[in-house]
N, C-alpha and C positions, 0 to 999 in steps of 0.2 A: 502494500500499500502506499500511494504518495501520502504528505502529510503537506497542504499548502498554507501558508499565510499573507492574507489578504489585507494591507493597509490604504491610506489615502494615495502613497506616491510607490508602492512597491509590491511584487508579486513574488515568495519567497517558496521554494519546495524542499521540502526537508526527506530524506529516505534513510534505509536502512546501511550502515556504515561496514559494519562487517559481520559475520556471524554468529556474535553476541545480540546480534539487533541494538544494537549502539546506532540513535538516531542522529545526522547530521547532516550541514545545508550543503545542499545540493547545487543550489544557482537560485541568483537571487535577480528579477527583471525590475527594472525601473520602468517606471508607465509613463508614457510618454503626455499624458494628462491626467491631473488629479483627480480621483475618482468623484470627489465633491463638487467638483466643477462640471463633471458629465454625467451627474445622478439624473436630473430631470431630461436627458437629451438620451433616447435609446439608440441611436444609430452611431453617437459619441463614443458611449458606454461601452457597446457592442467592440466597437474597434480598440479600445483601450484593452480592453480584458485579452482579445482574439491577438493582438500584438505581444503581449507578453508570454502568452500561453506558446506561440510562434516561436517566440525568443527560447524558451524552455525546452521546447520540442527539439532542437536545435543542440542541447545539449545531451538531453537523455531521451530515449525511448519512453511516450507516454502510454501508448497502446494498449488496449486489454487488461488494466492496472485499475485498482481502486481506488479512489479519494476522498481525504477527508481535508474540511478546506475550515479555516479560522478566520474569521472577521473581526477586526480590530473593530473597539466599542467607539471610536473616532467615526465610522459610516454608520451608525447603529444610534436609535433614541431610547431611552430608560423610561417606564413608569413604573408605580408603586398603585396597587389597587389596595383595599380594605373592603374586604367581601360583607356583601350588607345584604338583611333577608327581606331587603324590601323588592330584590332581582328572583327569578324564576333559578338562574344558573349563574355561573359566576363567568361565564362564557359570552353571557347575554349583557353582564354588567361591565365587563372589560371592554365590549365593542361601544358602549354608550357613554361610556366615562372617558374614553379614547377620544367618541368624536368631539363629546365638549373640550378636552385639552386641546387636540390637534387640528380643530376644525373639519374642512375641505381634507387639510394633508393625508385623513387617517383613508379614503380610497386610495393612497398611492402606496399604504405600508402592508406590511404582512408582519403579522404581530405570532409572536409564541410566549406562555407565562409558564410561571411555576409557583407554587408552595412548597417551600423546604418544609425539614421536620422542627422547624425553628425558624423563624416563628410561625404560629398557624393563624388562617386567616388575611395573612398581608401576603398578596400576589405580585411577583415581580414580573412584568412583563417587558419583553424586548423588541422594538420593531424596525424591521430593515424593508428599505424600498424594494418596491417589485421589480423594477428594471435591472435593479441590482441583483437580484436572486434570480430571477429567469437571463439574464445572459450569462451569469457564471452557470447554470445548468446545460443553457444551450451551446455553450463554447466548452466546457469541459468536457459534454458528450460529444462534440464535431471532432474533440482531439482523443476519442476513444478511452475516456476515462468512465469510472461508475461511480456515480457520487452517492457515498455512504452518510456521511455529517457533513453540514454548515454550521458550525458552533459557534456562539459569540466568545470571544476570546475570555470576557468575564465571566461567561458560564465554568470554562475549565478553571478557572485562577480561586472560584469560594465553593467549588463544589466540597472541598474536604477541610475547609476553615472550619474553625469551631467560631461559637460567636463573640468571644472576644479577639480573633485575630483579624489580621488585614495581611491581603495579597498586595506586593509593592513592588510595581517597574520603574525601573530610574534611568533617567535619560538627563546626566549630566547634574544640574543643579536643580531640575524636575522631576516630582515624583507625583505616582499614580496608585491610588489605594482603592482598592475593592474589599468589600465585607461582607458574611450575611451575619448582620448583628442582631438583637434580640427586638429589632423593631425591622428588622426585613434587611434586605440588600441595599448597602451603601457602596457610592463612588463620589469620590473626590480627588481634588487634585493639591500638590503643594510644590511652592518655590521660595527655597533658600539661596540668597542672596546674600552673604555677609550675616551681619547682624540681622537683616530684614529677612521676613516669613509674608508671604502671601498664600493665604487657604483660598479655595474656589471649590463648592460645592456645589456636584450636578444632579445628584439625586441622594434622599434619606429621607427617615421620619426621626431620625434623633440628628441633635447637633454633634458638628466634625467635631473628636476630639482633641484635645491640647497634645500636637507633638512636636517632640524639639530632636534637632537636628542629631543631638548627641546621640539620643533613643535608636534613631537608625545605625549610627556606625555600631553598635552594640551588637551582640549575638543574640538577639531576644527570640523568644519562640511568638511575640505578639505581633513581629514583622516578619513574613515569609516572605523573600524576594526571587523575583525569576528574571529569567533571560529567553530568549526566543525558543534558543533550544528545549533548555527544561518544561519549558510549554507544551511544546509539541511529544513531548516524552509523555508530560503528564498525560495530554491527550492519549496517545500509545496504550498505557496505563487502563486508563478509563474502559474504552473499545473494548481490550482483552478482557477487564473483568464485567464487562455489560453495565458500569454502574450508570446510570441516568443523568443525561447530561438534555439541555436546550439543544433542539436540532430544526434548523430552516428546512432542511429537508424533508422534514415530516408534515402533519397535518397543521393548519392555521387556527390552534386553540391551544388552550391550559393543556401541559404535557404531563407535569407533574405534581403529584398531592403527596404532600407529608413525606418526599426524598421517594417517592417509587412512580416510577415510569406509567403513565395511562396513555394507552392509545388509542385518537381520534378518527380512525379510519371512516373514508364514507362510504355508506351503504347503498346500493343502488343495482337491482337485477333485471337484467336482459329478459326480454320474452321470451316465453319457451319455443324451439321451433316444432314441437311437436303440437297436434289439436287437446287442447283443453276448454272442454265446453265450461266448466266452474269458472276458469279464468276470463273464459270470453265473454260470459255475464257480468263478470266483475270488470271488465274493460267497458262493456256497454254502458254500464250504469255511470261508471267512473269518468267515461267519455261526456257520458249526457251532463254531469256535474260541471267536467271541466269547459265544456262548452259554453254553461250557464254564466262560468264564473268569468270566463273570458270574454262573454258578450257583456259583463256589466262593466269590467275593465275599460274596454273598447269605448260604451256609452259614456264612462267617465271621462276617457281621453279625448272624445269627441268635444265636448265641454270645456274642456282644458288645455286654456292659450299656452301649450307648452312649443316654446321655437313656432307659434305660428304654423304648426302642424297642418290645422284644419283650414285654414283661410282660404277662400276661392277655390278650393276642390270644385270640381264640376260635375262630380258624382256623389253628392251627400246625397240625393233624396234616391237614389238606387241602394242606399246599405237598409239590408234587412231589419225589423224592430224587434226586440229580443223577446218579445211571445211569440214570434214566429216560428222563433226556434225550434226544431222536431228532432226528434233522437233519430240514429239511423249508423248503419255499420260503413266505415270504409275499407275495402280492401288494401287499398293503396293508402301509405301513411301520408297525411296529408302536406306533413311540412314537407317530405321529401317532391312532394307533388307541386308544391308551391315554388320550391326552389326552380326545379324543373324548367316553370314554365317562367320565369324571370329570369333564369339563363337565355334562354330563347328570343328573349323581346328583341336585342337589336338584331335578330337577321330577319323578324316578320314585321317591324316597323322602322321604316328609315329616316322617319321623325316621331320621337315623343315629346308630348309635352305636358301628357299626366298619365298616370295609371293609378289604381288602386287595386291590389288583389289581398283578398282574402281565403278563407278554406272553402266559402260555398260563390264567392264572385269575384268576377275579373272584369275590370273595366280601363280601355285603353283610349287616350284622347276622348273621355266622353262616351264612348260605346263600348257595349259588351263585347268582351271576346269569350269565345268557349272555352275552357278549363281543360286541358291537355289530361287525361285522364292513363294515358299508355306509356307509364314512366315504370323506371326499375328502382324498387328503393337501395337507398345508400346501405353496402355494409359496412355497420358502426362496431359492430361485436358489443363487447361493452366497454368501448371508450367513454368516457365522460369530461367535463372540465368545469369547474372554478368559473365564477363571473369574474374574479381576478386574474385569472390566466385569460380567460378568453379576451379582457379587457387589451392586456398587455399583445397578444398577435393582433389584434383587430387596430393598436395604436401602430403597430409596423406600416398598416396599410393606408393608415391616413391617421397623420399628427393632431390633425384640427378637430377630430372626433369628439363630439357632443353625445352624451347620455342622460338617461334617467331612470333611476329605478325605484319599483313598487314590489313589495312583499309580502305574500298571501301563503296561507296554508291549506292545503287540502287534501283529505283522508291524510291527517296526519302526518303529512309530508310540507315539508318547506317549500317554495317557489320563489323566484326571483321572476319581475317581469319588468322587460328593458326595453325602453324605448331607443335606439342609437340613431344617430343623423351623419349622414356621410353628406359631403359637398357635390361626389358626382355618380352617375349611374355606373361610371366604371369600376369604381372604388367599392361600393354597394356589391357589384358581381362579384368582384375578388375578394369579399366580408363573406359572401355567401359558399365560395370553396371551404372558407375554414368553419363556418357554420353547421355543414354538413357531414364532417367528420366525427360528430360527437351524438352520442346516442340519449345525454339526459338533457339535449338542445332542441329545442323547435321554435320553428318559426310562425308565428299566427298573422301577420300583418304585413304589407309591404305599401308604402304609400310615396307619390311623388308629385311634384308641383314646379314646372321649370320656373315659374315666376317669380320663387322662392327660394327657386337652385338648390334644392336639398331634397334628399331623399329618406325615409324614413322606414326604418324595418322593427318590427315589434315581435320581441324573444319570450319563451319561457324557459326558465332550466331549472330542473329539477334539481337539488339539493342531495 
């Protein structure tokens, strides 16, 4: 296994140096652009990571190896959550309180959280930018590496600490301190310049302890010093012993309860290939309820002036009333059918001023068009996607993509109803190629109006 350490300006790789399995620095690549300067630019960030890995691959073969990646905390955000009985689950509380703290930035962050043995009911949450996580996964996979861990550096430093101890990183006169105190995770910095001392607390519920430089120079068990090689060796030992660590390669939820790892794998069951009469009845009932909920959502959209979506549409009078929806069974997946019809649109109409496509109606330039039924369902298997992962892929297609999300629940399953706005038909057709790959994603409606120069796709994502 290779061990990588990524900070703002460099990517280092460590590997076994002898039969004794001692780890040493194999190569350090200096990034051509600081990570924080490229964090919100998908293409630049991709280039930064790809170039660093390309440089490393010239020195050592990376193909067909496992990778564990340590992310420096300068690239991450930290938060502390005190569990409250007002919320149904801690995941719900973390999501809501993070939204209050970070605002719109929360949509761009990927969270993992933990509650250690001490203290209880105080959760330490770490956030990583979606682009950073996805570009790491994409490029490392492209170089033949299989990612096992993406671990915050602070998680490694604090895992074995007592509540009275601090892990220390030293860089000249500057020190960084990490700890799991009796009041939860703490992170602060100190600079000693002669007799002057500057303390900066990044996060923590306790006051920063009074630390003297002379204390740091003693061999005290209160302060455990780490260098980069020692950090990597600790990680390797934790992996060998299956010690619970915060891991960005896993689900976007609370991962560690009272020191024990709790898996939060998404549950999704693809439809059976064989004929199941009871399953068909359940699907018919569920489909009918889904249509009712969808009709209600679409009716809300039609009255909600979101990005001027419904202004001046030439086909409003042709949309069916909710009360007229009838129960029926579609032999062809309606989402696949709609995608096929949209993909064929440019070939059939040389000029497109407006169109509206739903599961039951298809209008182009104000005229009703027959929906093509002779389509093949896309082979998606059990491939599924989260909203965050989908959004990252779609931003690759259009950087100016706008979206709105409405959550709902059907048959005890959470759904995300999403409206996406594209600036061109061409970009929306490219997005459809991405959408049709996933089995938990359905296209519900598509609308275009040339006067507003925008195209909207309505999607439902089964969580």
